[in-house]
C-alpha positions in Angstrom: -6.7 26.0 28.8 -5.8 23.0 31.3 -3.8 20.3 29.1 -5.3 16.9 29.2 -3.5 14.4 30.8 -2.5 11.6 28.5 -3.4 7.8 29.2 -0.1 5.5 29.7 -1.7 2.0 29.0 -3.7 0.6 26.3 -5.8 -2.3 27.0 -8.4 -4.6 24.8 -11.3 -5.8 26.1 -11.9 -9.6 26.2 -14.5 -9.0 23.0 -11.8 -6.9 21.4 -8.9 -9.6 21.7 -11.2 -12.1 20.3 -12.1 -9.5 17.1 -8.5 -9.1 16.5 -7.6 -13.0 16.7 -10.5 -13.8 14.7 -9.1 -11.4 12.3 -6.0 -12.9 12.2 -7.3 -16.4 12.0 -9.1 -15.4 8.7 -5.8 -13.8 7.4 -4.4 -17.6 8.3 -7.1 -19.3 6.3 -7.6 -17.5 3.5 -3.4 -17.4 2.8 -2.0 -20.1 4.8 0.8 -18.3 6.1 1.6 -18.7 9.8 3.7 -15.4 9.6 2.2 -13.2 7.3 -1.1 -13.7 10.2 1.2 -13.0 12.8 3.1 -10.0 11.4 -0.5 -8.6 10.7 -1.7 -9.5 14.6 1.7 -7.6 15.9 1.3 -4.7 13.3 -2.2 -4.1 14.5 -1.5 -4.1 17.8 1.8 -1.9 18.0 -0.3 0.6 15.4 -3.4 0.7 18.1 -1.1 1.2 21.1 1.6 3.7 20.1 -1.2 5.9 18.0 -4.1 5.4 21.3 -1.4 6.7 23.7 0.3 9.6 21.7 -3.3 10.6 20.2 -6.0 9.4 22.3 -8.9 12.0 20.7 -7.8 11.0 17.3 -11.1 9.3 16.8 -14.5 10.9 16.5 -16.8 10.4 19.0 -19.3 7.9 18.4 -22.1 8.1 20.8 -24.7 6.1 18.9 -22.2 3.1 20.4 -22.3 4.4 23.9 -21.5 7.0 26.2 -17.9 8.6 25.9 -17.2 5.8 23.0 -14.8 7.0 20.1 -14.2 5.3 16.8 -11.7 5.8 14.3 -10.4 3.5 11.3 -7.3 1.8 10.3 -7.0 -0.2 7.2 -10.5 -0.7 7.2 -10.7 -1.6 10.4 -13.0 0.3 13.0 -12.1 0.8 16.4 -14.2 1.9 19.0 -12.8 2.8 22.1 -12.6 4.6 25.4 -10.6 7.2 26.9 -10.4 6.1 31.1 -8.4 8.4 32.9 -5.1 6.8 32.8 -6.1 4.2 30.0 -7.7 3.8 26.8 -9.5 0.4 26.6 -10.3 -0.8 22.8 -14.0 -2.1 23.1 -13.8 -3.8 20.0 -12.6 -4.0 16.6 -14.4 -4.7 13.0 -14.3 -5.1 9.8 -16.2 -2.6 7.3 -19.6 -1.4 9.3 -20.5 -4.5 10.9 -19.6 -4.3 14.8 
């Protein structure tokens, strides 16, 4: 069985960046703590990058969202992404069941 080439980068679409920032701003609004909101954003971005680079097929196929889309959950956030030839592209990130 041929080995699958692992991607060498993780990118977020503008929609995914916007959604991630919205979650950080929500946390800031609820806590009033800039450091906590920034730490959340840093942890989430770090986890997504490290995990998807090491295990790009971690998510299950989610064809209901489009061809080649995969989905996984991290701390109650659902991440939709696609694997391209040399990168993983995160399409969006949403909380609970609300794409």
